[in-house]
TORNUZA-34994 format. One record per residue: residue number from 1; y negated, z negated, x of N, C-alpha, C in turn. Coordinates in steps of 0.02 Angstrom, whole numbers. Example, Ala and Ser with C-alpha at 12.3 -4.5 7.8 and 13.67 -1.06 7.14 Angstrom:
2
<1, <284, -390, 660>, <225, -390, 615>, <165, -390, 660>>;
<2, <112, -354, 642>, <53, -357, 684>, <-2, -394, 645>>;
END
This chain:
234
<1, <62, -6, 57>, <8, -12, -16>, <-58, -20, 34>>;
<2, <-120, 59, 37>, <-176, 50, 57>, <-203, -11, 53>>;
<3, <-260, -13, 106>, <-305, -91, 96>, <-349, -62, 30>>;
<4, <-364, -18, 18>, <-429, -22, -28>, <-392, -17, -86>>;
<5, <-330, -2, -84>, <-304, 8, -136>, <-266, -89, -177>>;
<6, <-251, -90, -111>, <-246, -198, -105>, <-315, -234, -153>>;
<7, <-350, -187, -131>, <-402, -249, -168>, <-424, -244, -239>>;
<8, <-436, -159, -250>, <-435, -147, -311>, <-401, -171, -348>>;
<9, <-341, -213, -355>, <-262, -226, -399>, <-268, -292, -378>>;
<10, <-320, -320, -337>, <-356, -392, -314>, <-394, -410, -369>>;
<11, <-436, -372, -381>, <-496, -381, -390>, <-527, -359, -495>>;
<12, <-450, -318, -492>, <-409, -329, -578>, <-367, -374, -625>>;
<13, <-325, -400, -548>, <-299, -466, -566>, <-352, -524, -572>>;
<14, <-418, -536, -542>, <-447, -571, -573>, <-469, -588, -604>>;
<15, <-502, -515, -630>, <-537, -505, -695>, <-502, -506, -779>>;
<16, <-412, -497, -763>, <-380, -492, -832>, <-379, -550, -816>>;
<17, <-365, -608, -763>, <-353, -690, -770>, <-396, -744, -831>>;
<18, <-472, -671, -793>, <-529, -743, -844>, <-503, -720, -920>>;
<19, <-519, -663, -918>, <-491, -627, -974>, <-462, -639, -1033>>;
<20, <-380, -665, -990>, <-336, -703, -1022>, <-370, -780, -1019>>;
<21, <-411, -813, -978>, <-421, -881, -997>, <-461, -896, -1049>>;
<22, <-499, -855, -1052>, <-562, -836, -1131>, <-533, -837, -1179>>;
<23, <-470, -788, -1180>, <-438, -765, -1250>, <-355, -822, -1251>>;
<24, <-374, -852, -1225>, <-285, -875, -1199>, <-217, -852, -1236>>;
<25, <-223, -812, -1172>, <-168, -764, -1171>, <-123, -796, -1125>>;
<26, <-98, -878, -1156>, <-50, -911, -1103>, <-1, -854, -1077>>;
<27, <43, -821, -1093>, <87, -779, -1074>, <96, -716, -1020>>;
<28, <11, -697, -1035>, <21, -620, -1027>, <-32, -667, -957>>;
<29, <-71, -705, -933>, <-87, -743, -883>, <-25, -776, -827>>;
<30, <2, -764, -837>, <54, -779, -828>, <73, -763, -757>>;
<31, <79, -681, -819>, <114, -613, -803>, <92, -597, -739>>;
<32, <37, -604, -747>, <-61, -608, -710>, <-26, -586, -639>>;
<33, <-59, -688, -669>, <-41, -723, -604>, <27, -719, -550>>;
<34, <80, -694, -577>, <123, -673, -535>, <128, -638, -484>>;
<35, <78, -584, -508>, <75, -522, -473>, <26, -520, -423>>;
<36, <-19, -572, -448>, <-74, -583, -404>, <-63, -609, -343>>;
<37, <-31, -677, -353>, <-5, -715, -296>, <56, -643, -250>>;
<38, <85, -609, -244>, <113, -560, -208>, <70, -513, -178>>;
<39, <-1, -488, -227>, <-42, -494, -188>, <-69, -486, -141>>;
<40, <-104, -582, -169>, <-141, -595, -103>, <-62, -607, -54>>;
<41, <-19, -638, -48>, <31, -623, 25>, <10, -555, 54>>;
<42, <40, -512, 2>, <6, -455, 55>, <-42, -447, 98>>;
<43, <-100, -476, 69>, <-176, -466, 85>, <-164, -522, 154>>;
<44, <-128, -572, 158>, <-99, -607, 228>, <-111, -654, 195>>;
<45, <-160, -699, 121>, <-176, -768, 123>, <-131, -791, 79>>;
<46, <-88, -819, 121>, <-17, -846, 113>, <-43, -940, 80>>;
<47, <-109, -970, 96>, <-128, -1027, 86>, <-131, -1020, 21>>;
<48, <-186, -984, -45>, <-200, -964, -79>, <-157, -934, -136>>;
<49, <-102, -911, -98>, <-39, -876, -134>, <0, -917, -149>>;
<50, <1, -987, -114>, <54, -1015, -134>, <39, -1075, -175>>;
<51, <-43, -1097, -200>, <-97, -1121, -241>, <-63, -1123, -278>>;
<52, <-82, -1049, -296>, <-56, -997, -364>, <15, -1007, -398>>;
<53, <66, -1002, -337>, <164, -988, -354>, <168, -1070, -378>>;
<54, <153, -1108, -330>, <143, -1187, -380>, <118, -1205, -445>>;
<55, <62, -1183, -443>, <46, -1194, -520>, <100, -1150, -553>>;
<56, <113, -1104, -555>, <132, -1056, -607>, <214, -1100, -592>>;
<57, <255, -1114, -536>, <293, -1119, -556>, <315, -1209, -602>>;
<58, <274, -1231, -600>, <275, -1304, -633>, <276, -1262, -726>>;
<59, <248, -1212, -699>, <240, -1191, -794>, <301, -1158, -835>>;
<60, <305, -1109, -772>, <366, -1067, -792>, <412, -1109, -810>>;
<61, <449, -1149, -770>, <511, -1233, -775>, <481, -1246, -843>>;
<62, <438, -1252, -883>, <454, -1297, -969>, <467, -1239, -981>>;
<63, <435, -1189, -982>, <473, -1105, -1021>, <535, -1066, -1031>>;
<64, <558, -1112, -940>, <615, -1079, -939>, <632, -995, -930>>;
<65, <567, -990, -915>, <579, -906, -927>, <603, -857, -835>>;
<66, <681, -855, -854>, <696, -849, -798>, <700, -794, -756>>;
<67, <674, -732, -803>, <675, -682, -762>, <598, -700, -735>>;
<68, <554, -716, -751>, <486, -703, -698>, <507, -801, -645>>;
<69, <554, -834, -660>, <555, -885, -590>, <574, -864, -546>>;
<70, <642, -803, -569>, <678, -746, -513>, <621, -731, -480>>;
<71, <566, -689, -489>, <512, -661, -475>, <468, -711, -428>>;
<72, <442, -758, -462>, <392, -798, -421>, <425, -858, -378>>;
<73, <506, -866, -373>, <505, -897, -313>, <547, -845, -249>>;
<74, <547, -780, -254>, <549, -738, -225>, <508, -726, -184>>;
<75, <433, -706, -217>, <348, -743, -173>, <364, -784, -160>>;
<76, <375, -836, -182>, <367, -905, -153>, <398, -887, -71>>;
<77, <471, -878, -76>, <497, -873, -20>, <483, -839, 34>>;
<78, <452, -781, 30>, <427, -716, 70>, <339, -764, 103>>;
<79, <319, -801, 35>, <248, -844, 63>, <255, -915, 117>>;
<80, <334, -935, 127>, <356, -996, 162>, <364, -938, 248>>;
<81, <407, -893, 199>, <435, -859, 296>, <355, -829, 316>>;
<82, <314, -800, 299>, <254, -800, 323>, <225, -863, 348>>;
<83, <234, -909, 317>, <187, -949, 363>, <246, -1013, 407>>;
<84, <328, -971, 431>, <353, -969, 464>, <418, -1058, 431>>;
<85, <390, -1062, 377>, <411, -1155, 359>, <493, -1109, 334>>;
<86, <554, -1087, 378>, <618, -1056, 371>, <649, -1119, 298>>;
<87, <681, -1184, 334>, <700, -1198, 302>, <674, -1189, 199>>;
<88, <615, -1203, 191>, <571, -1191, 121>, <576, -1134, 107>>;
<89, <584, -1073, 143>, <588, -999, 135>, <640, -997, 113>>;
<90, <702, -1015, 124>, <768, -1013, 93>, <782, -1073, 36>>;
<91, <758, -1124, 25>, <747, -1163, -18>, <728, -1129, -105>>;
<92, <670, -1090, -81>, <635, -1013, -125>, <693, -998, -143>>;
<93, <710, -965, -103>, <764, -883, -111>, <815, -920, -150>>;
<94, <846, -963, -141>, <908, -1003, -172>, <894, -1004, -234>>;
<95, <833, -1031, -249>, <825, -1072, -302>, <790, -971, -340>>;
<96, <808, -921, -322>, <751, -854, -365>, <841, -838, -369>>;
<97, <885, -858, -334>, <951, -836, -374>, <984, -879, -412>>;
<98, <964, -945, -381>, <985, -973, -443>, <957, -926, -504>>;
<99, <924, -939, -541>, <859, -930, -595>, <911, -858, -613>>;
<100, <919, -810, -545>, <945, -747, -579>, <1032, -737, -612>>;
<101, <1051, -782, -592>, <1116, -793, -604>, <1138, -785, -659>>;
<102, <1073, -821, -737>, <1078, -788, -805>, <1071, -758, -843>>;
<103, <1037, -702, -802>, <971, -657, -822>, <1036, -570, -792>>;
<104, <997, -517, -821>, <1030, -468, -799>, <961, -425, -748>>;
<105, <989, -422, -684>, <939, -421, -633>, <928, -302, -629>>;
<106, <872, -296, -643>, <867, -224, -607>, <863, -215, -531>>;
<107, <871, -158, -530>, <933, -159, -465>, <869, -167, -398>>;
<108, <817, -132, -431>, <737, -146, -367>, <735, -230, -358>>;
<109, <732, -276, -425>, <756, -348, -381>, <781, -356, -359>>;
<110, <845, -342, -389>, <912, -365, -307>, <871, -340, -280>>;
<111, <862, -284, -231>, <849, -254, -178>, <809, -307, -123>>;
<112, <768, -304, -174>, <694, -356, -112>, <727, -438, -106>>;
<113, <777, -435, -175>, <816, -513, -153>, <844, -511, -110>>;
<114, <936, -458, -104>, <931, -455, -41>, <897, -425, 44>>;
<115, <853, -385, 22>, <781, -383, 93>, <767, -449, 127>>;
<116, <755, -469, 68>, <736, -561, 90>, <791, -598, 104>>;
<117, <856, -611, 84>, <892, -613, 121>, <908, -616, 178>>;
<118, <883, -554, 195>, <927, -499, 288>, <863, -536, 317>>;
<119, <811, -550, 304>, <729, -550, 338>, <768, -637, 343>>;
<120, <783, -677, 301>, <806, -728, 328>, <862, -770, 364>>;
<121, <935, -711, 377>, <969, -715, 424>, <929, -679, 499>>;
<122, <896, -659, 486>, <858, -611, 548>, <840, -704, 607>>;
<123, <807, -727, 562>, <763, -768, 580>, <826, -848, 605>>;
<124, <862, -834, 580>, <920, -894, 590>, <947, -867, 665>>;
<125, <941, -801, 689>, <970, -752, 715>, <1053, -734, 704>>;
<126, <1067, -724, 627>, <1127, -680, 597>, <1115, -639, 594>>;
<127, <1128, -595, 650>, <1130, -531, 626>, <1151, -495, 624>>;
<128, <1243, -489, 590>, <1275, -490, 573>, <1277, -480, 499>>;
<129, <1267, -538, 457>, <1255, -561, 385>, <1194, -520, 362>>;
<130, <1156, -539, 423>, <1066, -469, 404>, <1082, -409, 408>>;
<131, <1118, -372, 430>, <1126, -317, 462>, <1186, -302, 371>>;
<132, <1212, -356, 338>, <1212, -319, 306>, <1178, -324, 231>>;
<133, <1136, -375, 215>, <1117, -406, 190>, <1040, -335, 159>>;
<134, <1039, -306, 232>, <1007, -233, 222>, <1013, -185, 205>>;
<135, <1088, -183, 202>, <1130, -137, 184>, <1123, -127, 118>>;
<136, <1143, -178, 68>, <1131, -204, 4>, <1074, -185, -25>>;
<137, <1010, -185, 11>, <946, -162, 2>, <949, -106, -8>>;
<138, <966, -53, 43>, <937, -16, 64>, <975, 56, 17>>;
<139, <1042, 27, -9>, <1092, 46, -55>, <1048, 26, -142>>;
<140, <1040, -12, -130>, <976, -21, -198>, <921, 35, -203>>;
<141, <906, 33, -160>, <806, 54, -138>, <828, 142, -159>>;
<142, <868, 153, -131>, <879, 237, -129>, <913, 258, -169>>;
<143, <970, 207, -230>, <968, 241, -282>, <910, 235, -344>>;
<144, <849, 195, -319>, <799, 209, -380>, <762, 246, -341>>;
<145, <798, 269, -298>, <725, 325, -260>, <672, 311, -224>>;
<146, <671, 204, -209>, <611, 191, -186>, <597, 204, -119>>;
<147, <532, 195, -75>, <520, 247, -34>, <556, 157, 29>>;
<148, <544, 112, 13>, <562, 56, 20>, <621, 36, 76>>;
<149, <657, 123, 38>, <718, 122, 84>, <712, 141, 151>>;
<150, <687, 149, 176>, <653, 209, 228>, <660, 135, 286>>;
<151, <598, 102, 235>, <600, 1, 289>, <645, -17, 317>>;
<152, <692, -35, 260>, <750, -85, 279>, <795, -34, 314>>;
<153, <804, 27, 310>, <858, 82, 384>, <819, 41, 441>>;
<154, <759, 22, 433>, <732, 26, 486>, <757, -62, 515>>;
<155, <735, -87, 451>, <767, -159, 463>, <856, -158, 500>>;
<156, <870, -114, 474>, <941, -97, 485>, <962, -99, 549>>;
<157, <911, -48, 578>, <920, -44, 667>, <889, -100, 711>>;
<158, <841, -133, 672>, <826, -161, 705>, <894, -241, 734>>;
<159, <936, -244, 688>, <984, -291, 647>, <1013, -284, 700>>;
<160, <1059, -226, 717>, <1086, -177, 775>, <1054, -200, 851>>;
<161, <1004, -191, 850>, <971, -201, 927>, <935, -278, 939>>;
<162, <938, -319, 889>, <954, -390, 870>, <1013, -419, 915>>;
<163, <1049, -392, 896>, <1138, -429, 905>, <1158, -382, 957>>;
<164, <1136, -349, 996>, <1123, -328, 1063>, <1190, -271, 1066>>;
<165, <1161, -222, 1011>, <1234, -176, 1009>, <1186, -121, 989>>;
<166, <1148, -72, 1038>, <1112, -53, 1039>, <1146, 23, 1063>>;
<167, <1201, 37, 1051>, <1247, 82, 1042>, <1233, 124, 958>>;
<168, <1240, 38, 911>, <1283, 60, 839>, <1211, 102, 821>>;
<169, <1152, 103, 835>, <1108, 98, 820>, <1075, 173, 818>>;
<170, <1130, 210, 878>, <1128, 244, 879>, <1199, 322, 821>>;
<171, <1232, 300, 839>, <1301, 310, 770>, <1272, 293, 702>>;
<172, <1217, 253, 686>, <1189, 253, 630>, <1113, 278, 611>>;
<173, <1090, 309, 667>, <1032, 381, 636>, <1099, 450, 658>>;
<174, <1141, 448, 693>, <1172, 511, 679>, <1211, 506, 608>>;
<175, <1201, 466, 584>, <1255, 458, 518>, <1196, 497, 437>>;
<176, <1235, 521, 379>, <1214, 561, 351>, <1136, 542, 309>>;
<177, <1134, 448, 319>, <1092, 428, 286>, <1034, 408, 352>>;
<178, <1038, 409, 385>, <981, 419, 469>, <973, 495, 464>>;
<179, <1013, 554, 468>, <962, 601, 459>, <921, 622, 389>>;
<180, <944, 592, 352>, <924, 643, 281>, <815, 603, 307>>;
<181, <840, 540, 332>, <758, 483, 339>, <712, 481, 396>>;
<182, <740, 547, 424>, <716, 544, 519>, <648, 544, 496>>;
<183, <629, 505, 557>, <551, 526, 557>, <516, 474, 605>>;
<184, <468, 471, 621>, <420, 418, 683>, <468, 343, 673>>;
<185, <486, 305, 609>, <490, 258, 606>, <565, 227, 637>>;
<186, <595, 264, 644>, <680, 291, 652>, <682, 296, 712>>;
<187, <628, 350, 740>, <618, 385, 811>, <596, 305, 851>>;
<188, <556, 256, 822>, <542, 222, 875>, <584, 177, 878>>;
<189, <649, 158, 826>, <684, 101, 842>, <743, 153, 862>>;
<190, <748, 212, 874>, <801, 247, 921>, <769, 236, 1028>>;
<191, <706, 240, 1004>, <666, 219, 1092>, <685, 150, 1103>>;
<192, <690, 117, 1065>, <683, 30, 1072>, <752, 24, 1100>>;
<193, <802, 64, 1056>, <877, 41, 1061>, <922, 85, 1141>>;
<194, <859, 137, 1156>, <887, 144, 1197>, <882, 126, 1300>>;
<195, <792, 91, 1267>, <784, 20, 1322>, <825, -32, 1316>>;
<196, <852, -46, 1250>, <907, -117, 1239>, <968, -84, 1304>>;
<197, <985, -26, 1292>, <1047, -26, 1295>, <1066, -7, 1377>>;
<198, <993, 39, 1389>, <971, 21, 1480>, <962, -16, 1501>>;
<199, <931, -92, 1486>, <919, -160, 1513>, <855, -124, 1552>>;
<200, <798, -117, 1516>, <751, -57, 1551>, <670, -108, 1520>>;
<201, <668, -159, 1551>, <587, -178, 1532>, <530, -135, 1507>>;
<202, <562, -103, 1574>, <472, -36, 1578>, <496, 17, 1540>>;
<203, <562, 31, 1525>, <574, 67, 1440>, <556, 38, 1403>>;
<204, <572, -31, 1382>, <550, -56, 1319>, <460, -52, 1328>>;
<205, <438, -74, 1351>, <362, -78, 1343>, <315, -11, 1316>>;
<206, <348, 38, 1377>, <346, 83, 1348>, <364, 131, 1283>>;
<207, <413, 110, 1269>, <434, 110, 1205>, <389, 93, 1144>>;
<208, <374, 38, 1159>, <308, -20, 1118>, <252, 37, 1120>>;
<209, <219, 38, 1163>, <162, 61, 1165>, <156, 146, 1144>>;
<210, <216, 165, 1166>, <215, 235, 1134>, <218, 247, 1048>>;
<211, <249, 197, 1032>, <281, 195, 963>, <244, 149, 894>>;
<212, <160, 114, 948>, <149, 41, 915>, <122, 100, 842>>;
<213, <119, 131, 806>, <85, 121, 745>, <133, 83, 686>>;
<214, <209, 109, 737>, <280, 107, 716>, <285, 59, 689>>;
<215, <295, 12, 749>, <332, -55, 770>, <263, -94, 759>>;
<216, <219, -111, 772>, <173, -175, 756>, <126, -174, 716>>;
<217, <141, -128, 664>, <129, -112, 612>, <130, -148, 546>>;
<218, <211, -175, 559>, <278, -214, 539>, <277, -273, 533>>;
<219, <268, -321, 529>, <265, -381, 529>, <316, -420, 547>>;
<220, <383, -378, 531>, <451, -407, 546>, <480, -399, 616>>;
<221, <466, -316, 623>, <503, -288, 692>, <450, -310, 719>>;
<222, <382, -311, 728>, <341, -347, 807>, <353, -411, 804>>;
<223, <379, -459, 759>, <397, -536, 765>, <443, -536, 840>>;
<224, <523, -486, 794>, <572, -476, 833>, <577, -461, 902>>;
<225, <515, -419, 905>, <521, -365, 980>, <468, -412, 1012>>;
<226, <446, -450, 993>, <393, -477, 1064>, <469, -556, 1070>>;
<227, <527, -568, 1021>, <547, -608, 1052>, <592, -580, 1063>>;
<228, <623, -520, 1072>, <672, -488, 1119>, <639, -453, 1178>>;
<229, <565, -444, 1199>, <550, -433, 1257>, <555, -483, 1294>>;
<230, <545, -585, 1270>, <564, -629, 1311>, <639, -640, 1328>>;
<231, <676, -606, 1310>, <751, -606, 1317>, <754, -577, 1370>>;
<232, <730, -504, 1344>, <757, -468, 1415>, <713, -484, 1502>>;
<233, <667, -510, 1471>, <602, -522, 1517>, <648, -603, 1544>>;
<234, <691, -644, 1513>, <727, -673, 1556>, <770, -668, 1576>>;
END
């Protein structure tokens, strides 16, 4: 999402929330606040987003709205992960999955839950399980023709690199799904995998510099490449 579009959506949400309060449209207000909190997280304002989420969850638990509880707990999990509070992020994701157990979960929401599970497994250095979750998320996004499938495919490559199995990245990129989504993003992960295979710190630095727009603009990839650099340096 472009920055201007994000600001437009935030401004619209703020105006709609004010209107809902004036018109006493409680349920509509909660729906918009759920969207608003996720947009604030995207804008990298986790503290403000968490404030709204905490208030919203208190209201939703009284109503026992499982669908919205699932979505808001997922946003809460994302916020805590951004704040690097992994235990609370895991607890929020568990709560989201618990709420989802009693309802029909649409494929895209299921994909988001699996993607978040993969991210948290990455944080805990369980890269094999992380890859499995990312693969589930990819299948769901791809089935819905959602653009996030490419992002999750990059995360699948990242998990293989972090697991010190860079050769499996080449296999993945030469597979049907890798060739289908070939482009700058996957080329960047390929360059990183080559550097890791060759145990070349110089090659790693060159790959990051050459593909900075693809690697440094994604928080998950950037964060774990910094950690990987430290490992290689040691």
